[in-house]
N, C-alpha and C positions, 0 to 999 in steps of 0.2 A: 478495517475498522473505520467506521464513519465518524470523523472527528473534527472537521473544520467546515464552517459554512461561509466564512468571509472569502470573497473572491479576489481581493487585492491585499496581499500581505507583504512584509519586508523580508527579503532573502536572508538566510541565516548561515553562519559557519557551523560546523558540527558542535562546537562547544558554546555557542552563543544563543541566548534566547532571542526570539523574534520580537523586537521591541514594538510597543504600540498596539499589540494584538491582544484581544480579550478571549481567553479560552474557556470553554465550559468547565466548571469545577469538577464535574464527574469525569471529564477526560484527564485532568491533571491529577485526580486521585487514583487513577488506574495503577494497579500493581502488576508485576510480571505474573504472579500466581493467579490473579483474576483473569488476565488475558489468556493464560494457558488453559484455564478451566473453560473459557468461552470459545476457544479455538475449535473449529469444526474440521473433520477429516473425511475426505471421500476416498475410500480404500476398497475399490472393486477388485475381488479376487481374479477377475479376468482381464485386468489391466496391469501394465508394468509399472505405472506410477501411482503414488498416493499424493493427494493434494490437501494441504493444510491452509485454512483461511481464518483471519482474525476479524472478519466482517461483523460478526455478532458481538464482539467484545465491547464496542461502544457505538451507539447509534444516535447521531445528532438529529438526523431527519431534515426535511425541507421546511423552510418557513413559508407559511401560506401566502403572505403578501410580498415575499421577496423573490423576484424572478431568477436571480442568479445564485448559485451555490455549488458546492462539491463535497463529496464524501470520499474518504480514503480508507484503504485497508491493505494489509500485507498478505501475500500468498507464498507458500513454499511447495515445490513439486519435487517429491523424493522418488528416485529410481529404486524400486524395491529389490532389484538384483544387486546393485552396487552400493546403494546408500548415497550416491551423488545427488546433490540438491541444487535446484535453481530457485532464486528468490525474485519476487515480483512485487512492485508497488502498483496497485490498481486504483484508479480514480473514476468516479462517476460524476460527470458535469451536468448541470442544468443551467440553461441560459436563454435569454430572449434575443432573437435576431435571425440571421441566416447561418448556414453551415460554416463552421470554422475548420481550419486545416492544421491540426496539430501534427508535428513530425518528429519531435525529439524532446528530451528532458535534460535539464541541467540540475545537478545535485552536488551537495557539499560533501567532501571527504577530508580526511586528515592531510591528504596530499594536494588539496586544492579543488577547484570546481571541475567536475567531470561532465561529459555529455554522453547520453545513451539514445539510440534510436528507439522509437516506440515499437512494441511488439503487438499491440492491439489498438485499433481505432474503430470502434463499433458504434454506428448510429443507433439511436433509439427507434421506437416504433411509432413515432408521432405521424400524424397525417401529412405533415409537410417536411418529412425527414430527408428528402432528396434536394439536390441543388436545382431541380427543374423549376421550382416555384421561387421566384425572386421577390419574396416579401418576408417580413419579420414574423416569427412565431415562436412559441416555447419549444425548445429542443433539449434533448439529452444525448450524451455521448459517453461511452465507456472507454477509458484509455489505460494502457499498462506499459511499463518498462521494467527491465531486469537490472538488478544490481548484484555485485559479487557478495558472497557470504561474508567476506572480510568487512564490507561496509555495514551489513546488518549487525555483525558482532561489535563493531565500533559504536554504532548507535546504542545498542543494548548496554554496553559498558558504561554509558553516561547516565544510566538510571540512578536517581537519588530519591529516597523516600520522602525527603523534606522539600522537594521541588523538582519539577520536570522542565528541561530545556529542549524544546522541539528541534528536530532535524529538518532543515528546509530543502525543498526541491521546487523547480519551476518547469511547467509544461509550456513549450514554445509553439506559438501559433503563427503561421505565415501571414495572417491577416492582421496581426498586431494585438490579439487578445490573449496575451500570456496569462497564465494562472500560476500563482505561487502559493504553495501550501506546505504542510509539515506532517511528520509522524513523531509521536512521543516515544522516548526510549523504553518505557514499560511495554509497549506493543511489540517492539523488536525482541525484547528479552523474553516475554511470554511465549512468542512464536518459537524462539530457539529452544526453550525448555521442552515444548511439545515435540519438535523435530528431533532434538538430540535423544530424547527418550525413545522415539520410534526407531531411530537409526541404531541405538543400542540393542533393541529387540531384533532388528535385522541381523546384526552382527552375532548375537547369541544363537539365533536359529542357524546361521551358516556354520558356526563352530560346532554345534550339536550334529548337524548333518555331516560334517567332515569326520567327526569322531565315529559316527555310525558306519560310514562308508570305509 
């Protein structure tokens, strides 16, 4: 889900709002049901995994005159044979400068701040997207890291219809350009609704197959 444009935010604990940040009203009005309805599924019958994405649940977009920004969304990759699921937070960055070197993410959990290595660091297709050219230009980068299902469920459990308190994470850059952002609980809750329903279908099919055999 594309949800935050500010590039410098204040890190948050799981139960704490990120103070001093102005969020789009459309983001804060999101509900789990709305996110579930907008969640897309890639379910190729010739693949072992089905991929769920909340990218279309909320789109803030880029500001024309603002060179820096980022969009976030959640993904779930479900093994169709076992129902086991991997959860991923994916961020697309836009910035002006030379290539940055993001290596890890810090994020808040009920047990304290955790660190995860990035699972994806993909450069955009800009004409100066390599480090061979040593001058500033507009660049994009797609970054992802995985979190346990327990973390996603903890975020989702904090959803309140009368106010959303975002869950914070920070992308760590070796050159000093850290980016701190957040996901709202409604997004996590809506994704879980879609995934849980799909896994129930897997379980039902497996039970029916076992009865037939």
